[in-house]
PADREN-39802 format. One record per residue (C-alpha): residue number from 1; x, y, z. Coordinates in steps of 0.02 Angstrom, whole numbers. Layout:
+-----+--------+--------+--------+
:   k :     px :     py :     pz :
+-----+--------+--------+--------+
: NUM :      X :      Y :      Z :
...
+-----+--------+--------+--------+
***
This chain:
+-----+--------+--------+--------+
:   k :     px :     py :     pz :
+-----+--------+--------+--------+
:   1 :  -5679 :   2054 :  -6836 :
:   2 :  -5593 :   2160 :  -6989 :
:   3 :  -5539 :   2321 :  -6985 :
:   4 :  -5542 :   2361 :  -6790 :
:   5 :  -5398 :   2344 :  -6727 :
:   6 :  -5244 :   2488 :  -6699 :
:   7 :  -5098 :   2461 :  -6768 :
:   8 :  -4957 :   2546 :  -6670 :
:   9 :  -4919 :   2401 :  -6568 :
:  10 :  -4930 :   2233 :  -6707 :
:  11 :  -4747 :   2258 :  -6786 :
:  12 :  -4682 :   2213 :  -6598 :
:  13 :  -4791 :   2057 :  -6574 :
:  14 :  -4785 :   1970 :  -6752 :
:  15 :  -4596 :   2010 :  -6776 :
:  16 :  -4540 :   1959 :  -6627 :
:  17 :  -4634 :   1785 :  -6632 :
:  18 :  -4536 :   1766 :  -6782 :
:  19 :  -4375 :   1821 :  -6725 :
:  20 :  -4386 :   1682 :  -6601 :
:  21 :  -4445 :   1545 :  -6744 :
:  22 :  -4318 :   1591 :  -6845 :
:  23 :  -4186 :   1469 :  -6737 :
:  24 :  -4229 :   1327 :  -6831 :
:  25 :  -4135 :   1309 :  -6987 :
:  26 :  -4180 :   1140 :  -7082 :
:  27 :  -4136 :   1099 :  -7238 :
:  28 :  -4247 :    928 :  -7278 :
:  29 :  -4351 :    940 :  -7413 :
:  30 :  -4535 :    971 :  -7388 :
:  31 :  -4649 :    812 :  -7423 :
:  32 :  -4783 :    864 :  -7571 :
:  33 :  -4937 :    833 :  -7496 :
:  34 :  -5073 :    891 :  -7544 :
:  35 :  -5186 :    896 :  -7409 :
:  36 :  -5186 :    985 :  -7230 :
:  37 :  -5149 :    869 :  -7088 :
:  38 :  -5120 :    903 :  -6894 :
:  39 :  -4938 :    814 :  -6904 :
:  40 :  -4897 :    900 :  -7068 :
:  41 :  -4719 :    948 :  -6977 :
:  42 :  -4704 :    784 :  -6872 :
:  43 :  -4549 :    725 :  -6964 :
:  44 :  -4484 :    873 :  -7044 :
:  45 :  -4488 :   1019 :  -6910 :
:  46 :  -4547 :    921 :  -6753 :
:  47 :  -4507 :   1059 :  -6610 :
:  48 :  -4596 :   1210 :  -6749 :
:  49 :  -4752 :   1197 :  -6635 :
:  50 :  -4670 :   1216 :  -6484 :
:  51 :  -4553 :   1356 :  -6533 :
:  52 :  -4700 :   1444 :  -6594 :
:  53 :  -4801 :   1426 :  -6446 :
:  54 :  -4644 :   1486 :  -6333 :
:  55 :  -4623 :   1631 :  -6426 :
:  56 :  -4815 :   1688 :  -6429 :
:  57 :  -4826 :   1666 :  -6249 :
:  58 :  -4679 :   1775 :  -6220 :
:  59 :  -4749 :   1906 :  -6326 :
:  60 :  -4920 :   1914 :  -6250 :
:  61 :  -4845 :   1903 :  -6081 :
:  62 :  -4761 :   2074 :  -6127 :
:  63 :  -4910 :   2136 :  -6195 :
:  64 :  -5074 :   2082 :  -6201 :
:  65 :  -5151 :   2159 :  -6338 :
:  66 :  -5035 :   2049 :  -6458 :
:  67 :  -5160 :   1895 :  -6435 :
:  68 :  -5294 :   1995 :  -6521 :
:  69 :  -5170 :   2058 :  -6647 :
:  70 :  -5125 :   1893 :  -6710 :
:  71 :  -5283 :   1828 :  -6702 :
:  72 :  -5354 :   1945 :  -6822 :
:  73 :  -5209 :   1947 :  -6932 :
:  74 :  -5248 :   1767 :  -6968 :
:  75 :  -5419 :   1810 :  -6998 :
:  76 :  -5374 :   1959 :  -7123 :
:  77 :  -5238 :   1836 :  -7220 :
:  78 :  -5384 :   1723 :  -7252 :
:  79 :  -5515 :   1830 :  -7314 :
:  80 :  -5412 :   1911 :  -7441 :
:  81 :  -5355 :   1771 :  -7559 :
:  82 :  -5359 :   1624 :  -7443 :
:  83 :  -5245 :   1561 :  -7290 :
:  84 :  -5065 :   1586 :  -7406 :
:  85 :  -4966 :   1731 :  -7291 :
:  86 :  -5009 :   1847 :  -7440 :
:  87 :  -5048 :   1988 :  -7318 :
:  88 :  -4851 :   1995 :  -7251 :
:  89 :  -4780 :   2031 :  -7413 :
:  90 :  -4708 :   2198 :  -7443 :
:  91 :  -4735 :   2313 :  -7587 :
:  92 :  -4609 :   2270 :  -7744 :
:  93 :  -4602 :   2285 :  -7937 :
:  94 :  -4713 :   2155 :  -7951 :
:  95 :  -4808 :   2156 :  -7799 :
:  96 :  -4950 :   2288 :  -7735 :
:  97 :  -4962 :   2234 :  -7536 :
:  98 :  -5124 :   2197 :  -7459 :
:  99 :  -5038 :   2198 :  -7287 :
: 100 :  -5088 :   2303 :  -7124 :
: 101 :  -4959 :   2216 :  -7050 :
: 102 :  -4758 :   2215 :  -7009 :
: 103 :  -4624 :   2162 :  -7086 :
: 104 :  -4594 :   1995 :  -7044 :
: 105 :  -4396 :   1976 :  -7089 :
: 106 :  -4392 :   1793 :  -7013 :
: 107 :  -4480 :   1620 :  -7011 :
: 108 :  -4437 :   1449 :  -7014 :
: 109 :  -4348 :   1459 :  -7157 :
: 110 :  -4373 :   1322 :  -7285 :
: 111 :  -4482 :   1212 :  -7185 :
: 112 :  -4645 :   1281 :  -7092 :
: 113 :  -4745 :   1400 :  -7204 :
: 114 :  -4770 :   1580 :  -7170 :
: 115 :  -4972 :   1549 :  -7192 :
: 116 :  -4955 :   1405 :  -7074 :
: 117 :  -4836 :   1506 :  -6929 :
: 118 :  -4994 :   1633 :  -6939 :
: 119 :  -5131 :   1483 :  -6900 :
: 120 :  -5017 :   1411 :  -6755 :
: 121 :  -4989 :   1589 :  -6695 :
: 122 :  -5186 :   1612 :  -6680 :
: 123 :  -5223 :   1468 :  -6603 :
: 124 :  -5070 :   1494 :  -6473 :
: 125 :  -5113 :   1671 :  -6435 :
: 126 :  -5295 :   1616 :  -6411 :
: 127 :  -5234 :   1513 :  -6272 :
: 128 :  -5115 :   1628 :  -6206 :
: 129 :  -5263 :   1743 :  -6146 :
: 130 :  -5366 :   1611 :  -6082 :
: 131 :  -5464 :   1561 :  -6230 :
: 132 :  -5510 :   1407 :  -6325 :
: 133 :  -5382 :   1274 :  -6406 :
: 134 :  -5416 :   1185 :  -6581 :
: 135 :  -5324 :   1057 :  -6652 :
: 136 :  -5230 :   1119 :  -6811 :
: 137 :  -5233 :   1055 :  -6988 :
: 138 :  -5072 :   1099 :  -7073 :
: 139 :  -4981 :   1107 :  -7216 :
: 140 :  -5030 :   1268 :  -7315 :
: 141 :  -4892 :   1344 :  -7443 :
: 142 :  -4854 :   1522 :  -7456 :
: 143 :  -4929 :   1631 :  -7604 :
: 144 :  -4805 :   1713 :  -7720 :
: 145 :  -4945 :   1869 :  -7739 :
: 146 :  -5033 :   1978 :  -7635 :
: 147 :  -5214 :   2044 :  -7662 :
: 148 :  -5220 :   2232 :  -7609 :
: 149 :  -5369 :   2223 :  -7740 :
: 150 :  -5459 :   2090 :  -7652 :
: 151 :  -5446 :   2173 :  -7479 :
: 152 :  -5580 :   2300 :  -7494 :
: 153 :  -5728 :   2181 :  -7561 :
: 154 :  -5682 :   2030 :  -7444 :
: 155 :  -5637 :   2119 :  -7285 :
: 156 :  -5771 :   2165 :  -7154 :
: 157 :  -5804 :   2355 :  -7109 :
: 158 :  -5829 :   2428 :  -6954 :
: 159 :  -5970 :   2510 :  -7034 :
: 160 :  -6065 :   2341 :  -7112 :
: 161 :  -6232 :   2303 :  -7085 :
: 162 :  -6291 :   2124 :  -7029 :
: 163 :  -6323 :   2074 :  -7228 :
: 164 :  -6166 :   2113 :  -7276 :
: 165 :  -6082 :   2026 :  -7141 :
: 166 :  -6176 :   1871 :  -7173 :
: 167 :  -6149 :   1887 :  -7349 :
: 168 :  -5954 :   1918 :  -7344 :
: 169 :  -5927 :   1756 :  -7225 :
: 170 :  -6048 :   1650 :  -7340 :
: 171 :  -5945 :   1687 :  -7485 :
: 172 :  -5793 :   1603 :  -7382 :
: 173 :  -5895 :   1456 :  -7329 :
: 174 :  -5946 :   1526 :  -7165 :
: 175 :  -6099 :   1509 :  -7084 :
: 176 :  -6205 :   1644 :  -6985 :
: 177 :  -6168 :   1560 :  -6835 :
: 178 :  -5985 :   1555 :  -6868 :
: 179 :  -5972 :   1723 :  -6914 :
: 180 :  -6038 :   1783 :  -6740 :
: 181 :  -5927 :   1670 :  -6639 :
: 182 :  -5796 :   1738 :  -6758 :
: 183 :  -5833 :   1917 :  -6703 :
: 184 :  -5823 :   1849 :  -6507 :
: 185 :  -5645 :   1891 :  -6545 :
: 186 :  -5685 :   2072 :  -6503 :
: 187 :  -5686 :   2013 :  -6308 :
: 188 :  -5501 :   2055 :  -6334 :
: 189 :  -5402 :   2208 :  -6423 :
: 190 :  -5445 :   2388 :  -6425 :
: 191 :  -5492 :   2498 :  -6588 :
: 192 :  -5474 :   2681 :  -6654 :
: 193 :  -5581 :   2809 :  -6624 :
: 194 :  -5613 :   2836 :  -6808 :
: 195 :  -5697 :   2681 :  -6789 :
: 196 :  -5820 :   2708 :  -6667 :
: 197 :  -5842 :   2908 :  -6676 :
: 198 :  -5983 :   2897 :  -6765 :
: 199 :  -6072 :   2772 :  -6662 :
: 200 :  -6048 :   2861 :  -6504 :
: 201 :  -6108 :   3020 :  -6562 :
: 202 :  -6257 :   2981 :  -6649 :
: 203 :  -6380 :   2969 :  -6512 :
: 204 :  -6436 :   2819 :  -6586 :
: 205 :  -6572 :   2695 :  -6481 :
: 206 :  -6451 :   2542 :  -6496 :
: 207 :  -6314 :   2594 :  -6391 :
: 208 :  -6315 :   2658 :  -6199 :
: 209 :  -6296 :   2818 :  -6161 :
: 210 :  -6180 :   2802 :  -6014 :
: 211 :  -6070 :   2706 :  -6117 :
: 212 :  -6051 :   2821 :  -6245 :
: 213 :  -6033 :   2951 :  -6121 :
: 214 :  -5877 :   2861 :  -6054 :
: 215 :  -5807 :   2811 :  -6240 :
: 216 :  -5807 :   3005 :  -6292 :
: 217 :  -5702 :   3049 :  -6168 :
: 218 :  -5544 :   2987 :  -6277 :
: 219 :  -5623 :   3009 :  -6451 :
: 220 :  -5670 :   3187 :  -6488 :
: 221 :  -5804 :   3230 :  -6605 :
: 222 :  -5711 :   3320 :  -6735 :
: 223 :  -5628 :   3200 :  -6871 :
: 224 :  -5446 :   3221 :  -6879 :
: 225 :  -5442 :   3235 :  -6685 :
: 226 :  -5394 :   3085 :  -6588 :
: 227 :  -5426 :   2973 :  -6739 :
: 228 :  -5285 :   2844 :  -6670 :
: 229 :  -5349 :   2858 :  -6483 :
: 230 :  -5372 :   2677 :  -6432 :
: 231 :  -5517 :   2584 :  -6333 :
: 232 :  -5564 :   2420 :  -6269 :
: 233 :  -5671 :   2330 :  -6382 :
: 234 :  -5729 :   2232 :  -6203 :
: 235 :  -5732 :   2388 :  -6088 :
: 236 :  -5769 :   2262 :  -5928 :
: 237 :  -5638 :   2097 :  -5972 :
: 238 :  -5531 :   2178 :  -6114 :
: 239 :  -5382 :   2080 :  -6079 :
: 240 :  -5457 :   1905 :  -6068 :
: 241 :  -5550 :   1792 :  -6182 :
: 242 :  -5714 :   1758 :  -6119 :
: 243 :  -5897 :   1794 :  -6162 :
: 244 :  -5917 :   1969 :  -6101 :
: 245 :  -5933 :   2030 :  -6269 :
: 246 :  -6089 :   1949 :  -6297 :
: 247 :  -6149 :   2023 :  -6128 :
: 248 :  -6084 :   2193 :  -6195 :
: 249 :  -6199 :   2168 :  -6345 :
: 250 :  -6379 :   2138 :  -6252 :
: 251 :  -6320 :   2301 :  -6145 :
: 252 :  -6308 :   2393 :  -6299 :
: 253 :  -6116 :   2424 :  -6272 :
: 254 :  -6044 :   2370 :  -6419 :
: 255 :  -5908 :   2480 :  -6469 :
: 256 :  -5917 :   2456 :  -6669 :
: 257 :  -6063 :   2469 :  -6780 :
: 258 :  -6023 :   2302 :  -6833 :
: 259 :  -6026 :   2217 :  -6674 :
: 260 :  -6204 :   2290 :  -6617 :
: 261 :  -6283 :   2240 :  -6772 :
: 262 :  -6278 :   2053 :  -6723 :
: 263 :  -6394 :   2104 :  -6569 :
: 264 :  -6516 :   2244 :  -6652 :
: 265 :  -6684 :   2143 :  -6671 :
: 266 :  -6607 :   2046 :  -6810 :
: 267 :  -6572 :   1848 :  -6848 :
: 268 :  -6420 :   1828 :  -6744 :
: 269 :  -6492 :   1894 :  -6593 :
: 270 :  -6536 :   1727 :  -6530 :
: 271 :  -6346 :   1662 :  -6555 :
: 272 :  -6287 :   1818 :  -6444 :
: 273 :  -6408 :   1771 :  -6312 :
: 274 :  -6347 :   1585 :  -6305 :
: 275 :  -6178 :   1619 :  -6302 :
: 276 :  -6190 :   1744 :  -6163 :
: 277 :  -6266 :   1635 :  -6056 :
: 278 :  -6136 :   1497 :  -6115 :
: 279 :  -5960 :   1519 :  -6105 :
: 280 :  -5910 :   1336 :  -6160 :
: 281 :  -6029 :   1328 :  -6299 :
: 282 :  -5951 :   1504 :  -6378 :
: 283 :  -5768 :   1428 :  -6349 :
: 284 :  -5820 :   1268 :  -6439 :
: 285 :  -5915 :   1371 :  -6571 :
: 286 :  -5764 :   1488 :  -6579 :
: 287 :  -5630 :   1339 :  -6608 :
: 288 :  -5730 :   1241 :  -6738 :
: 289 :  -5742 :   1420 :  -6832 :
: 290 :  -5570 :   1449 :  -6831 :
: 291 :  -5528 :   1269 :  -6882 :
: 292 :  -5652 :   1310 :  -7052 :
: 293 :  -5593 :   1477 :  -7088 :
: 294 :  -5399 :   1410 :  -7096 :
: 295 :  -5465 :   1285 :  -7238 :
: 296 :  -5505 :   1431 :  -7337 :
: 297 :  -5417 :   1397 :  -7501 :
: 298 :  -5258 :   1358 :  -7447 :
: 299 :  -5142 :   1327 :  -7576 :
: 300 :  -5068 :   1132 :  -7554 :
: 301 :  -4925 :   1024 :  -7636 :
: 302 :  -4819 :   1106 :  -7755 :
: 303 :  -4932 :   1237 :  -7764 :
: 304 :  -4842 :   1415 :  -7694 :
: 305 :  -4691 :   1425 :  -7600 :
: 306 :  -4600 :   1422 :  -7436 :
: 307 :  -4548 :   1587 :  -7416 :
: 308 :  -4380 :   1589 :  -7337 :
: 309 :  -4428 :   1774 :  -7261 :
: 310 :  -4611 :   1797 :  -7216 :
: 311 :  -4603 :   1988 :  -7321 :
: 312 :  -4524 :   1945 :  -7469 :
: 313 :  -4556 :   1809 :  -7617 :
: 314 :  -4420 :   1684 :  -7634 :
+-----+--------+--------+--------+
***
């Protein structure tokens, strides 16, 4: 997970999705419920989920990579001060933005929170590329602060070792198995050369020589040269949500160091092997882990706010 994906196309995906859902203008007050619920918007905004789903399908059909960007955006949001859409906030006089995401100038104003839109978009993006679905718990509210200072400490890096990854996820209430399952989202999406250059040029024993040679073609050895060139995280089926990511790890073809450490003689090897043999087990575990991740420190009841525009506080 974490810092792998390039950012060049992310703005279109998210802003396009939010532009479509901006068509809902509902003035009704929001029930002050203090827990997440799958039926949270049934009365106040019954068409919200259908509208978001349509927007995501349209965005992903135009560019498949959008699915990976949306799943990762929800992940980045939840891992820094909870699932509160703080990642979308712009810099201001009082806010240092944590976001590596686009401006999101529209949302379902006053009823559906930006935090919930991120959660729904991630689920629908998974489905759009053949991945699993899951029952969402909704009712998150949006933060009025951003956690720039927390981002470096809370988000995984492409250089992280296994112990670091296990520890990071554990602090968020996620198990080692959850961590491996969520890492499987790298079955789609792309990474920038700068994030995997060291791995493909270090001539290590945990990378397939042919795979490294192929990746070197678009990732020059010199820093600053081709840093933003992109490569698919899964060379085999880069646009389909499947279990090939785990098969790649067994063949020493993980693109990022933080991918390959999952199958490199450590404690997670057996989980990787299990997922490589059973796509249904991986899909089920991924869905369950996404639900757990969506429960990370949500703002509930009267906490926070429902932003009218996702990139600024009200």
